[in-house]
VEXFI-935303 format. One record per atom (N, C-alpha, C, O): x, y, z. Coordinates in pm, whole numbers, plus 50000, padded with zeros to 5 digits. Example, Ala and Ser with C-alpha at 12.3 -4.5 7.8 and 13.67 -1.06 7.14 Angstrom:
513194943150780512304955050780513204967050780514244966850846512854977550708513674989450714512905000350787513415011450804
This chain:
374125780738288373065792638268372305791338395371805781238443372315804138444371165806038547370235815538482370415821938378368805815038594368035822338569367865836338689367445835538805368235845938630368275857338724367295867538739366985874138640366775869838848365715882438831366315895238931366465894939053366535903638858367145916338907365955928838915365195932838827366115933439062365125945739063365985959039076367115960139122365235967739029366015982939031364965991639080363875992239023365316000139211364566010139224364256023839167364846026139061363506033239210363356045039154364846050639114365196050138996365456054539187366706061039196367486050939086367766057038983367866038139084368616032338990368026035438861368736034538761366616039738849366286042938706365746056738701364886059438618366216066338790365926080338803365996088738653365206097738627366676085838592367086095638442367426087538323367696075538334367416092838226367756084038119369226076638092369416065538044370136085638134371556080138186371456069638268372196060038247370556069338373370816057938477370096047938413370576036538419368896049938344368356037038289369206028338134368986017638077370106038038113371066033138013372296022938078372856013238027372516030238231373476022138318372946009038362373655999238386371766009238371370885996938392371175987738291371705976838312370805992138174370805982538057372105976838019372185965937963373235984638051374545980038031375045967738118375605957338083374565973638276374615958738378373765946938315374155935538289372615951938298371955937338260372515929738136372425917538120373095938638049373465933837907374665923737947374695912837889375575926538037376475917938102376145906338147376765896638105375315904838223374745891238285374115883238147374235871138124373545891738077373235883837935373975877637846373585867837782375475884737831376395878937762376795867837810377275859537733376695865337948377405857838010376505845837997377035835538040375225844237949374405832737908373685832038002373185820838011373285841038102372275840838180370915843638133370875850538031369595839438189368145841838133368135852038233368665849138340367585865038219367255875338304365755882038313365175885138209365315883638406364085890938441364375904138513365005904538619363845915738445364385928838522362855932438570361835931838500362945936038695361725943038730362055956738804362885957338894361265968938754361775982838765360595990438849359425986638848360935998738902359946008138961359826020538863360436022238758359016027638916358666043538838360046052038872360716050338974360296060138783361196068638805361416074438947360546070739025362296082038998362466084239133361186099239128361086107239035360626099339214359736111039258358206107739146357176114339161358286100839078356956102138979355756095639021354666098338972355936087239108354886082039196354136091639278352936091639307355136100539313354636111139433353926119239346352746121939370354526123539244353996132239135352506128939105351536136139128352556117539052350986112639022350026115239133348966121539129350626108939237349276109939359349036125339391347916128839426350056134539380349856148939415348806155139312348046163839355348726150739165347986155739085346426147239086345446151239023346476136339161344996129239207344366137339304343156139739307345336142139396344756149839502344566166039471343856172539547345096171139381344566182139305342996180939279342266190439307342476169139226341196166839153340346164339286339246169639300341046154439400340096151139513340926148139612341866140439589340766152639720341746148639873341556137339898342526132439957340496128539875340656112739881340236106439745339116101939722341276106739658341276102339541340126083839523340006074639605339596085239403338856068839427339976058839396340726060539300340066047039488341106040439500341696033639344342816034039295340276026839289340806023039161340976032739052341526027238957340756043639032341196052838970342666054838988343476054038896342986057639114344366060039159345326047939116346406049439060344806036939149345596025639074345956026038909346976022638849344916030738870345186033038706346206043838695347106041438614346256056838767347056065138738348316060338782349146057138696348566059438900350356057138950350746041638901351786037138949350116034738827350766021938750351206026838638351846018338576351106042138557351656046038444352976047838467353746047738371353446049738593354956055538639355906043838552356636046338456355636029238623356216019038603356176013538459357066006238416355136017238386354966015838234355766023038150356126020238035356056034138228357106043138141358416037738138359086035538037358756035638267360326027238275360706015938226361876012938202359396006638205359975993938137359735993637985359985983337923359216005637919359386005437781360706014337787361636008537731361046025937836362506033637821363826019137829364676016437744363526012037966364455999137934364595990637840365715986137815363525986837774363655979537663363905982537541364265974837452363665998137532364326004837426365996005737437366596004837330366646007237539367846008737588368475994437566369525992537504367885986837612368275972237575368775969737441369905967037400367555971337379367565968237201368735978637152369475975437059368855989637211369745997137146371115994837172372006001637121371345982837273372715975837317372685963037186373705956237170371715961237119371685948537056371155937137098371475926537045370165937637210369745926137297368255926537211367935935337131367455914537250366055911537229365445914637365365805908437465364605923237368363895926837520362455929437499362025936337406361695923337593360205927737568359585933337711360025928337814358855940637716358415946237832357035941537868356275939037775356545939738011355205932338046354475943638154355105946038256353555948438140353135954838235352485945038335352135933938293352285948638473351625937838565350375930338503350315918238526349515935338436348165930038388348735919638253348005910538214349965922138196349975914638075350995900338119351045891138037351745899238245351965886938290351405877838300352045867538278350065876338333349775882638440349775882138593349495871338645350015891238658350545890038796349305891538890349165902838939348345881638924346835882038996347015887339141347975885839217345965893139158346215899039311344655900639368343625899639300344735902539474343205903339519342585917839475343155925039393341165921939548340815931839462341065944139543340645954339488341675946139667342015956439764342775965539685343865961939640342345976439663343175985939569344205995239654343975998239771345385999739581346386008139646347155997239740348246001739774346915985339787347385979139897346985962939848346745954139931346955961239738346715944739687347705934739727348895937239713347385925939767348255912139788348305903939674347315904039602349555894639632349475887639530348915872739545349245865939643348355869439480347505857039459347875846439369347645834639396348445850539261348855837639164349495845439059349015856139020350855838938997351315845038897351295834838780351395822938811351195837938659351115830938558352635830638460352835839238374353395822238481354935824838432354635821138294355705823438237353785816438202353945812138084354575820937947355235816837851354135833137977354435845337865355795845637895356555842637803356395849138029357725851438055358665841038014359715842637950358135829938060359095818237992359325818737865360455820337820358055817337777358365818537614358995829837586359545829737476359125839937652360095850437604361655850337638362615855437580361545841737763362955838437786363475830737728364675832737707362895818937675363315808937588363495815137463364425810337397362915824037415363315831037272364295837937292364495844137187365185841037381366255848637399365965863937444366775873137442364825864437477364375879937505364895881137665364735871737743365565894437704365265899937837364155904437873363675913337804363425899937988362135900038042362305910838089363245911838168361395924338061361205936538142360015940838240359215948738189359795937038364358265937838400358115951638475359095957638521356895955938482356665967038568356505962138721355645953938752357335967338807357045965138961355695969639008355065975638922355035968139137354255975039215352835973239186351935978439253352605963939056351515962439000350795948438958351445937938971349565948138912348755935038916347465936738836347155946038761346865927138865345285928938805344555919238882345095908338900343205921738939342355914038969341455906738878341405908638756340745898238944340125886438896338885894738771338395889538671338715906438816337705913738745338525918938600337925919738493339665921738611340635928038500340755943538561340955953038485340625945238704341015958238703342465959138768342945950738844343275974538712344515974238757344635976338913343975984638975345575967438971346105971639118347135974239150347955970539066347675980039253348835982939307349095976039452348145975239530350375971039488350745965939583351125973239708351355968039817351175985839677351545993439797352905999239784353575996339684353346006539867354686016539836355576004639888355395996639980356786006439781357715995939811357335981039747358005970839756356375982439696355575968539616356515964239505356285953039459357675972239445358325964839334359345954639399359625944039342359855957939512360695946639598359885932439584360385922339534358385933239643357685925339623357255916839494356965904939502357245922139409357015919039263358645911239209358645899839163359495916639220360755910039193360765895639282360885884739226360635896739414360885883039470359465874839455359385863239494358585880239408357535868739387357665864739238357145854039207358185870539161358685865738997359485856839021359325845838969360605859439109361625848339142361315835739183361795825239141360345837739280359635824039332358675816039257358525803939274357905824639155357195817339035358125813738948357835803338889359195818838916359865811238798361325801838851362235797738779361205800438982362325795239052363505799439029364345790639011363885811739022365165817238957366025811639044365635805339142367315813539014368455807939097368905821339205369565819839308368485831239167368575842839282367925855639204367685857339085367715864939334366845874739302367895888139369368535888939475367755895839275368965906139300368295919039340367785924339241368145924939433367585940239476368675947939450369705945839515368625958539348369805967239346368955982239414367745984339418369905989939457369206002539544370216010339539371146006739468370286020739600371286029039634372356027739732373236036239745372276016739801373436012039879373916002539847373285995439769375015998839885375895984939837375365971939930375875961239895374565971240024374065959840084373435964040230373005975140258373485954740299372795957440417373795959940530374665951440550373735968940593374775974940688374425970340821373255967140843375695969440953375255969241073374275982041141373355979741219374605993641103373456001941097373386013240999374006010440896372836025140999372996036540896374286041240909374696045941015375126040040783376496046640770376366061340808377236066940874375066068640757374776083740794374896085540960375316096341002374626078041028374426080241164375696073841237376086079341341376446061141184377806058541213378426055141123378036045241061379426061141088380486057740995381046046540985381266041040877381416040641128382036027741117381146016841065381636005841042379936019041047379136009741032379535998940914379896003640807379485986340929379955976040849378835971340758377655970640795379325967640624378625960440530378605946140562379655939740569377035939340586377355925140618377305915640500376265915940433378205907940469378255896040354377075888340360376465885040258376765885840462375385876940488374525879240616375015883940718373205875540606372305880640680371435868340700371475861040601370645863740801369785855240784368305861740755368095873340790367285853940691365925861640669365225865640806364305873740793365455861940914364695863641021365395876841083364665884741143366725879641071367045891741084366715902741020366425913941062366775897540893366465909840777364795914040798364455925740779364055906140829362885907740867362575918140978361835927940968363325914041086363285920141214363885934841162363215944841188364905936041104365645948041079364465959040979364365971140997363815952340897363145959440813361845962740898361325973740880361385955740971360125957941067360195968841161359265975041214361515970441175362215980941301362525990341245362975998241327362545996341094362996009441040363906007840974364396018540939364545996540925365665998640815364855996240674364105986840648365206007240592364886011440470365406004840368365106008740255366215994640382366845985140280365835976740194365905977440072364935969040254364095960640169362735964840226362595968740342361955963940153360655965340194359885950040261359805939640195359435951340390358975939840461358455927440412358755915640429357455934540338356675921340235357565915140174357475902940182358495919640110359315911740016360165902440086360335891240037360745905740201361505895140286360485886440326360845874740323359155888440369358215877240429358245870540281358555858640293358055873340175357625862440066358785855140024358635843239996359885860240015361285854039995361605844340104362135833540075361365847240210361515834540328360365824640328360525813540378359215828340274357745817240282358495809140128358505796940141358905812640036359165806739925360555805039910360885804639792361675803740006363025803240005363835807939881364805801939833363355818239843363945827639756365445832939768365555843139836366485828439720367585835639730367875849539698367875853639581368125856939801367835870439798369335876739781370225868739809369685888039745371125897239736370365909939718369375913139653371635918839840371175935039809372435939039760373485935139811372375947239654373635950239572373275967339515372185972739531373915970839478374585987539440374285986439308374875977639245373235995839231373045996939119374036008439062374176012038946374656012839173375766025339119377616021739143378536029839130377706006839183378936001839172379175989139132378785979139191379975989739008380225975938971380915965139025380815953638981381615968639122382075959039230381325952239335380145955239357381755945939381381195940739530380095929539524379405929239422379855919639633379165910639605377545912739702376655904639725377715929439747376345931239831376285922339936377325917739984375035918939985374675909540103373905899540092372755903440074374025887740094373205876340060372325875040184372835875640296371375873740171369945871240267369805856540247369445851840139370125848140369369935834340357369045829240463368485836940540368895814540470368525809240589369625802940708370595796040679369345805840807370745802340907371075787240916370395777540950372215788540879372965774540891373385772741015374075781041074372915759541073373085758741212374345752841259374555748841373375395752441134376695745941182377845760041193379035760241224376975770241157377915780341174377535790341299376395792541339378935797041362378685801541466378065818841408378705826341335376715821541467376235834741437376865844741525377025841341643377285857541485377225869341537376305873041651375085872741633376775876441762375665878741894374525889341807373335886441799375065900341753374425912241707374745913041561375915914341524373615912241465373925915141324373825933041316374695939841262372775937841370372585952341308371735956341407371065948941479371805970741409370965981941506370055987041434370515995541358368785985341424367775995341351366986005441446366716002441562366686016141395365866025741457364926033841391364986036041270364076038341465362846046241384362466058141472362396057041595362186071141396362276083741453360576084041458359916090241542360056076141353358656079741332357776071341448357206060741421357756076441560357136070441674356576079341747357036090741741355226076041850354786082041923354266076642032353446068141998354376077742168353816073042270352376078642337352056090442348351676067942374350256071642441350226064342544350806053542550349406070342657349736063242782348056068142854347716079742879347166055042875345886057942933346176056243083346406045143132346146065543140346516065443298345126061743407343996066143383345426053243523344266051443577343266041943537342176043643592343346033043460342406022343411342076013743505342896009343586340666010143503340395998743615341005985843580340845981443466341695979143668342215966343664341155956743635340875951043740340465952643541339865942243531339745935743349340065942243249339305924843351339295919143231338655926743117337605932243149339105928442973338405936142867338905949542842338915955642735339375953742967339945972142931341045972242815341065981342732341925962042813342665963042709342255961842567342605969342476341385950242557340695948342443339565963242380339305966542264339155968842505338355980742449339315991942401338995998642303340425994142465341416004442432341845999642288341646007542196342265990442267343095988642139341955985042040342225987841923340705979442064339685978641999339315990541907339215989641785339116003041985338786015741934339696019241867339286024041761341146019141879342386026641809342376016641678342506022041569342215999641685342015990541573341036000041472341396005341367339696000541531338796005541450338946018641358338476020241245339646027141429340396041441386341406037341290342006047041244341806025941244342676020641147344186026341194345056032141130344116023041303345686027341346346586015941362345956005841393347866014141352348546003941380349106005341509349456016641541349255995841590350175997841737351275987041732351285975241697352175995241779353535988141790353585981641937352805973341985354885988742005355165985142152353785984242259352965993242242353555976642340352705975242438353165975542567354175968642583352775981142663353365980342814352135984342917351485994742908351955974343016350865975643122351525974243235352315964943251351265983943335351685983843474350755984743572349905993443555350705978243667350215979443797350355994043850351426000043865349105998643877349046010043957348266010144112348066000344185347906024044136347216020044291345646020344251344966023544153345426014344399344086016344404343316004144272342316006844205343875995144267343275983944158342855990344023341845988843954344125999144006344036006143837345416001243810346205997243896345726002443630346586002343593347166011643468346266014543389348016015043447348576023943341348816014643227349286003343238348336021843090348446012542971348976021842864348396032042828350256016742811351316025442731351306019642591351406007342587351226025442489351516017542355351846029342270351286040342272352836025342196353316034342071352576032341929352096021141910352416042841822351766044741727353086050841618354226054641647352386050141481353466059541406353146072241433351966074941456354236083341435354116097841474352796100341409351766102641473352916099541235351606105441157350306100641251349416109041240350006092141320348766089841362348496092941531347496089341594349646100341582349486103341717348236114041719347366111041800348066122841664346766130641687345756124641680344956127441770345346114741582344026108841553343966099241660342826097641706345266089641733345176082941841344746091941987343896088042067345386102141998344986106742118343276111542108342576112242209342876113842000341546119842014340636105242029339636105242101341046093841960340056080542014340546077242144339746069342195341496079642221341766074242366340906086142444340276083042545340886101142390339936108642513338486106542465337536113242507338406099442400336806094742370336586083442432335406082242465337446072442468337436058942510337556061642660336936053942734338336073042725338356074842858337386075442966337386070143077336556083142908334806082542976334496070542998334206066343110334516061542864333636048442858334586038942976333926032843059335696038142981336186027043047336696036943200337286029643280336576048843239336346051743364338016053743382338496048643484338746059343307340036063043331340276074543378339326082443371341476079243436341796091643474342136101543401341596112543413342976099343321343516108343209344236101243100344446089143102344526107743025345356104642888346526114042842346306125642807347816108442844348886114242800349846110442680350156098642663350276119542606351096113342500352396120342480352656130042552353396115642372354486122742363355066118442220355366106742198355216128542122355286124541981356926128541961357306132041849357966127642084359396130642076360006119342120360786120342214359746106942063360216095942098360716088341974360116089741867361746080641983362356069341898362756055541934363186054542048362696044341860362896035141910364106027441829364246026041708365176021641973366116017841885366336002441929366275998342045366585995241820366445978141841367785972541806368405976241706368215963741888369485954541875368745942641798367685938141839369425937541677368905924941634370065912741620371205915241580369655900341654370715891241616370325876641652369865874141763370505867541563370135853941607371015849041678370795838541738372225855441689372965848741840372675852541982373265849142084371445861541962370895863442098370385849142148370515847342270369865839442077369585826642135370355817542231370025809542319371785823042167372695811542241373925819742344374925814642394373465833242355374225841842446373375852242539372595861342511373845847142656373125855142759373855868942767374995870742724372845881842848373405890842886373765903842798374505913342822372745899742660372685909342603371845922142652372485932642650370945922642681370125930142740370665935742848370525947942845371225931942942371955938543056372935948542985372975960543013373885941342868374865950442830374205963542740374755974542729373015959942685372835970742600372185984142732372405996042712371525979942843370785985642946372165995343003372216007643012373105986143032374505994143092374766006843026374866018443066374875998542863375606009342768374766023142762375266034342756373096019642766372336032342757372726042342893372846054642890372856035542985372866042043152374226050543141374406061343198375136044143062376666050943074376496065043003377166075043029375646064442923375166080142830374126086342864373666095242793373506082342996372676086443076371136088842973370376098442982370996077542883369846080542839369056068042897369306056042907367976076342931366766066042998365936059442902365576065042799365586046642934364596040642841363386037342892363226029442985362406043842827361106046042837360156032242844359296030642931360406024042756359696013742705360526003042681361476005442607360395989242734361175979142682360455969542591359235969342606361025960242485360135949242430361335938242387362505942042375361065928842373361855918342355361315906142279360175902042303362065900342190361675887242154362965877242157363935877942232362695868442061364105856742070365165862642017366295859242052364965871841931366175878941832366205891041825366905896041737365485899041912365455914141933365275919842033364555914642119365835931342052365545942342193365475953642144366315959742077364355957142180363895975142142363605982142253362995976142342363885993142270363826003342359363346016442285363656019642170362406024642383362116038942336362956045342390363616039142473363266058742371363936069542424363556082342397362526084842333364186089542434363756104842396364166105642244365016097442209363716113942154363996111842013365476120642013366356116941936365686131942099367156138442088368386126742108369436127542044368156117642188368986107142228369326099042116370456094542098368166096542028368516085841962369706082841876369836070641870370536088441813371846091241714372776088341850373856083241817372676089641952373556092542068373886074242125374886068142163372416070942103372166055142142372786046642059373466036942092372506050741933372806038741821374476040541817375246031241796374736049641833376686051941837377186044341946378176037241932376596045242051377156038542164376716022842149377586014142159375536019942128375376004642107376255997142000376645985542017376546005141882377406000541789378715996241827379215985641787379376005641917380636006141966380655994442056381475985342051379685995542140379845983242300379755969842217380315960142268379175968142106378825952642079379855950941949379655941941869380815958941936382005956841843381575955041701382125946641629380405964241649379805961241534380605966541394380275964141278381825975141445382595978841341383775970341318384775974241257383605956041378384565949141339384095937041276383015931841306384815932941196384185922141128384515905941251385495905841325383895898741248383655885441344385015876641283385295874941164385745871841402386615865841366386385852941281385295847241285387645847341187387185837141112387195823641166386775814241098
């Protein structure tokens, strides 16, 4: 008998029919003798609907009250799923985040988990119940309802698996695993049977939407065995996310991530002296804008050009900040481009294989795709290209690195 934590996203519980399907899937595991904890999101579209209602009252809703409002989405789902399980003849008990309780800090709308009390859940499991927990939410030390931010249900699932020392955490979604890239862009994309936490963390941070990045970080930190599966298919083992096995030969590249939500800003003619970069990025940080890639080039007459990328939705705000800073630092001008995309190769095999970067650059050059920025790490190479060339770049790289072919046994 195993203890399994299963998490189902909004599309998986998007209707009564789908909730019944989830109940039947859970029942199969329960009938095999396993203990099961189920974490669910709100029904698809419900969180957006609730936020829209709040914004009809006020453009910037009070964060505490917003958390009270949006947490009701998951409360609906846990009750309906518990009812569906009971309708199948199973014992089931629903828990909100504050009934677990899942303790968080007091940062509303993006709280972080501090502690989970597993006593009530274990008691319910030991008495034969399926435990159904609301994802995305918790409670702070003062008893206020908090939420973990978008995608927080994944984090709830992994955190409960860690607290309960579960045998496996299964993340059910609308895809049947992690692919070498998005099959909508490259139909030949291949599902990966396994991938390392390190690679999954990079893919999640670089634009892959399969798993929320905080959940991957949590799983890696607490060594939670994680598997991605489809809630719409009964067959298949999905993708197991695991720690790198040093005895196994890893593929050079495991996947290609891409992100259209990028914008590039450049401060030209910046005086080449200490503290300038800190002044520029400090002003950007003060405006609560996250910076991604950074490149600094030596210019003429003791000046440099300073370029960085931000989320496309922050482009206008970032340009306003830089135009204010320009005079302060004595820069010549500020330019920007919100028609760019980032394409990234990810693979732990890069550590032991030379020539990955040169092959990537040759492949893009053959397609006449210009690289505007380059960033590398031990297991990742990212380039910025014009938005209109992004899909071509992904397809060309997928073919060049033979990602459509399963590695030799």
